[in-house]
N, C-alpha and C positions, 0 to 999 in steps of 0.2 A: 641515573635514568635507565629504565628498563626498555629495551628496544621492542620486546614483544608487546608490552602494554601500550607503548606509543604507536606502534603499527596498528594495533587494534583501535586505538582512539582515532587515528587518522582515517581508517576505513569507516568507522562509525560516523565521523563528521561528514565525510564526503557522501556516503550513501544516504544519511538522514536528510541532508540538505537536498540532494537530488530527488529524494522520494516525496518532496513537497509537490512536485510537478506532474509525474506520470499519473497518479490517481486523479488529479484534477482534470487532465486532458482526456482521460478515458471517460470520466463522468460527463464532462461538458460535451465530448464528442457524440455520445448517445443522445443527449438532450438536443443538440443541434440537429441530429438526424430526425428526432421526433418532430421538431419544429418544421423542418423541410417536408416531412411526410404529411403533416397536417395541412401545410400550404398546398401541397400537391393534390390533396383530397378536396379542399373547399375553396381555394384561391383567396383565403382571408389574408390580407396584407399584413396583419398584426403578426402572424406566424413567420412571415418572411422578415419582418423587422426584428423579431426576436432572434431568428437564425443568424442574421447578419451581425447583430451586436455581439452575441456570444461567440461567434466565430472569431471576431477580433480579439476577444479576451482569451480564447483558446490559443490563437497564434502567439500572443505575447508570452503565455505560459509555456508553450511548446518550445519557443526559441531559448528561453532561459533554462528549460529542462535539458535541452540538447547540450548547451554550454556547460552545465553542471555535471553532466553524466560522463563526459570524456575522461576525466581524471581517474575514474574508478578502474577502467580497464588497464591503464598504465600501471596502477599499483600492483597488479598481479605479477608483473615482471620486475618491479623494483623492490617493494617491501615483502613480497610473498613468493620468493623463488621456490621454496620447498613445496608450497601448495601448487604452483604452476607446473612444476616437474611431476608431481604426483597425479594431478587431474587433467593435465593439458590435453591428453588424447580424448578425453570425454567432454571437458568443458568447452572446447573450441567449437564443437558442432552446433550446440544451441545458440551460442553467441553469434556465429556466422548466420544461422537461420534467422535470428532476430533482425540482423541488418538487412539481409537480402529479401526476406518475405514480409517483413512488418514495417521497419523504419522507412524504407524507400516507398512502400505503398502509401503509408500515412503522409509523408512529406510531399509526394508527388501530387496527390489529390487535394492536399491542403492548398497547394498553389492554385488549383482550379477554383476552390471555394473563395480564395482571397482575390484573385485577379481574372477569373474566367467567367464571371457572372454574365457579362454582356456578350461573351464569345461562344458560349455553349447553350444547348437547349435546357429547358427547365428539368427535363428528365435526367439529363446528364449531370446537371448541378445536384439534383437529388441523389443520384448514384454516387457522386463524389463525396457527399456527406456520409453516406454509408461506408465507403471505402476508408475514409479518415477514421471513423469510429472503429471499424473492424481492424484497421492497421494498428491503432493504439492498443486495442485489446489483444491482438496477436503478439504484439511486442512483449506485453506482460507475460504471455504464455511461455515464451522461450526463456525469458529471464527466470521465471518460476521453475521451469524444468531444470535449469542449471543449479539453482539453489536447492530444489527439492532433492536432487541427486545427492547433495551433501548431507541432507537430513536422513534419507533412506536409500542408500546406494543399491543399484541393481543393474544387471546386464553388463557385467564387467568381470575381469579376472586380474589378480595381482601378479605382476612379473618383476623379475630382478634384472637390472642391467648395470653395467660398469660406467661410472662417470668420474673421469680424472683418477682412475685407479681405485675408486671406492664403489662398493656395491650399494645401489639405491633401489628402492621399490617404487613402482608406479602402477596406477590403474589403467588397464587397457580395455577399450570398448569391445564387447563380444556380441551384444545384441542391442541395436540402436533403439528399437521400440520398447524393450524392457527398461532401458535407461530413461527414455523419455517419459514413459508412463509407469514410473516407479511408484511404490505404494502411497507416497504423499503428494504426487503431482496434482491430481484432480481435486482432492480436498483443499489443498493450499491455493490452487489457482482459482477455484470457486470463491474462496474467502477473499482473495486479493481483488477479484473483479467486483464483488459486491461491496467491498470496502471502498474501492475506487468510485463506484457509482454513488455511494453515500457522500463522498467528498464533493462530487460534481453537483448533485441536486441540492445539498445543503448550502453550498457556495452560492448557487443561484438564489435560493430562498433568502439566505441571510443578507447578502449584499443588496438584493432588491429591497428587502425590508428596511435596511438602513437608508437607502435613497428615498424611500417613501417617508420615513421619519423626518428626513432633512428637506423634504419638499422638492426634490430634484427629479424632473422628468417623471412626474408622479404617475400619470396614466400608463406609461410604458412599464414601469417597474411594478405597478399593481398587477398588470397582465402577467408579468414574469413570475410574480409570487404565486398567482393562481395556478399557473401551469406546473409549478414545482411541488406544491404541497402533497398531492396524491403520490407522485413518484417518491417523495421523501418517506412517506409512510410505508409504501410497498418495499422500497429498497432496504430500509432499516430492519423490517421484519424478515426479509429474505436473508440479510446479513446474519441475523441471530440464528436462523435455522441452519445456514451453512456453517457458521462457527461451531454450532453444537455438533454437527457431523464431523467437522475437522477434529474436534476433541476426541471422538471415538478413534480416529486414526492415530492421534498422538498417544492415546492410552495403549494401543496395540504395538506400536513400533518404537516409541520413545518413552517408556514408563518413568524414567528418571525425570524427564522434563515435566510430565504431568504431575508427579509428586511435588516438584518444586513450585509449579503454578499454584497448587492447592495447599502447600505447606504441610504435606502429609509425611510424617517421619516413620511411623510404624505401619507395616503391612497389616491390612484389616479389611473386614467386611463392614457394611454400613458406614463407609468412610464419609465424614462430614464435609459439607461445603463451608469454607471459612469466609465469611463476608468481610471480616476485618481481623487483623492481627499483626504482630511483629515477629517474623521468623528470626530465630537465633541459631545460626548455623553452627557456631562453636559449641553450644550446649545441647544442640539437637532438640529444640522445643520451640513453641510459640508463646509469646506473651500477649495478654489482653485479647485473646481469641474470642470472636463472636461467630458461632457455628450454627448451621442447620444440619442436624443429624441425618446421615444416610444419603444425602443428596448427590454427592459425587458418584457413589456406587450406582445410584439410580440413573444418573445422566449417562454414564459410560456403558452400563450393562443392562439397563432396563429393569434391574432388580436391586432391592436393598442389600441382598446378600452377595452382590458382586464383589470379589476381592480386588483391592487396589494395592499395588506394590508401593511400599514406603521407601523413603530415602535411605534408611538404615540398611536396606538390603543391597546397597551399592557401596563399593569402596569409597572412602572419603575423597580420594583423588579423582574419582569418576563422577562426582556430583556437580551439578551446575551451581553457580552462585545463586543461592536460594532467595535472598532478599530482593535482588534485582528482578529475577524471574517472577517471583510472587507479585511484586508491586506493579510491574509493567503489565502483567496479565490482568490484574484486578483493576488497574486504571482503565484499560481498554474496556472492560466490562462495565465499569461505572459510567464511562462516557457514552457507551452504547445505550445504556438505560436512559441517560439524559436526552439523547437524540430521539429515542422512541417516545419519550414524554412530549417533546416539542412537536413531533410529527402527529401524535395522537390528538393533542389539543388543537393543532392546526386543522386536522380533518373535521373535528367538531365545529370549529368556527366556519370552515369552508362549507359544510353542509347547511349551516344556518345562515350562510351568506353574510357573515360578520368577520371574515378573516382579517380585513383591513381596518376594522373599527377599534381595535384594541392596541393602544400605543405600547402598553407593557409587553404584549406578545410580540409586537414588531421589534422591540428592543431585545427581547430574549432571543429572537431569531438571529439578529445581528451579532449578539454575544456568542451564539453557537457556531459562527463561521469557522473559528480555528479548531473546534472540538473534533470534527471528523479527521482533520489533518493530524492532530495529536493522537487520536485513536489508532490511525494507521501506523504512525511512527512507533508508539509503544507496543503495538502488536508485533512489529518486526523485531523490536528489542526483545520481547518475550521469546519469539521464535529462535533468534540467533543466540542470545545469552543462555536460553534453556538447552541449547545443543552443546554448550561447553562442558568439558574441556576439549571437545572434538571440533575440528574444522570440517572433517569428513567423519560422520558418526561411526564410532567404533573402529575406525581405520587410521586416521591421521590426527594427532593432537595439534592444537593450535600452536603450541610452543615449538613444534617441529616443522611448522609451515612457513616461518618467517625467513627472510633473507639474512644470512649470517654476515654478509659483507657490508651491510648498510648500518653505519653507527647510529646510536640513539640521537646524537646531536643533530644529524642531518634530518632525521624523521621529525624532530621537534621543530626545526626551522621550516620544514615544508608544511607542518600543521599550522604554524603562525601565518605563513603565506596564503594557504588555502582559506584560512579564517577571514583574512582581509579581503581576498577576492570574492568569497561567497557573501560577505557583508555588503560589498559593492553590488553584486548581482541581485541580492535580495532587495536592496534599496532601489535599484533600477526597476525591478519587477513591480514594487509597490508604486513607484512614481508613474510608470506607464499605465498601471491599472487605474490609478486615481485620475490620470488625464483622460483615459477612455471613459470612465464613469462620468466625469464632469462634462465631457463632450456629448455623451448620451447617444441615443439611437439615431439612425437616419429618419428624416420625416416621412410619415406615411404617404404624403403627397408625392414625394420623389419615387417611392416604391410603386405607387399606383400608376404614375406616368410611364415608368420603365416597363411595367407589365402590359400596358396598352401599346 
């Protein structure tokens, strides 16, 4: 058993499970704020009904997300001692900021949304929904700052110090703002936020569609679908635009990653966009490739004669795992196109006032619910595997970041334990969601009485 591989597998397991929940709460948070804003504007109790129902769904997901996220920070000090020693001076600041400025903001005002409805004014209730959405979004910012620094380090210097009689190197912060706004922070944060919004709006659309198909609380979930379809279209279009801009940044700062994404082996102009293929890292070629000539060069440089660096320009030991990088990136692209198709068809039906008349479309919406979750997951796989073999790009290799004192058997045992715990948490999440959807929204009559 290889301790490095097992440590990577454990971190992948914990972060991929945790990342089910933050995008969902960010997307739901802004939809809840939209519902409260509409209610503030026109006093239509349907929007208050929507806000209350989806706030409960938000709370369920938020709690499971908090429980699943705790383990990741402990791993830095157990499995990744070399990493913690190297980046501790830099990594601690954004993690502390996330807890102080974002998590407490989100959790405090969530308490008002859940329990303070009859104790605060409607304006304060509306403001609380804004703070919850803003807190969730700010939390993502500080996490992305920490991760982006690993991708494109800035605002630091390398110093050498003695640890137990051995010289070790570490990164020391020299400019906080340069580190925070390193070259990849804003492109990656924009992509993360739009991806999270995509999860939230498609979750509302798809779960509501399934309830309509099953005939449960039909009028409420019809209204929920109608409010989600235009945001679905707007958000998926914005996600594609932001993703395109993010690709420019990757081409400039991490050319090996871009080459792995696109399966480009030779440095060339008019580099083709490979729609499908099987990268062969051993023989440095692609099998069964289906290409559109010149499109990668056009996308990243605006010209067909833009030169794109190929993988062969990098030493073999500095190349990322090509097949995983290629397929995770392409799966994200394929799933984005599917969501764009669902949103576009939905807008057509919505304009013709036939959104809820097509049972096939309703079922396709329900089928789409896991797609944005998976797109976010494989997007992170592409970003993180594409950075390999570096845990801090061009500074610290992954094999040098693990804890030497933790044997592989202990890591394997903890992977099994985490898998069991996360299976229970996931089952609990599904159970609580099913119970909430079966219970349905609060009656409009109750909301109208409270308003009066």
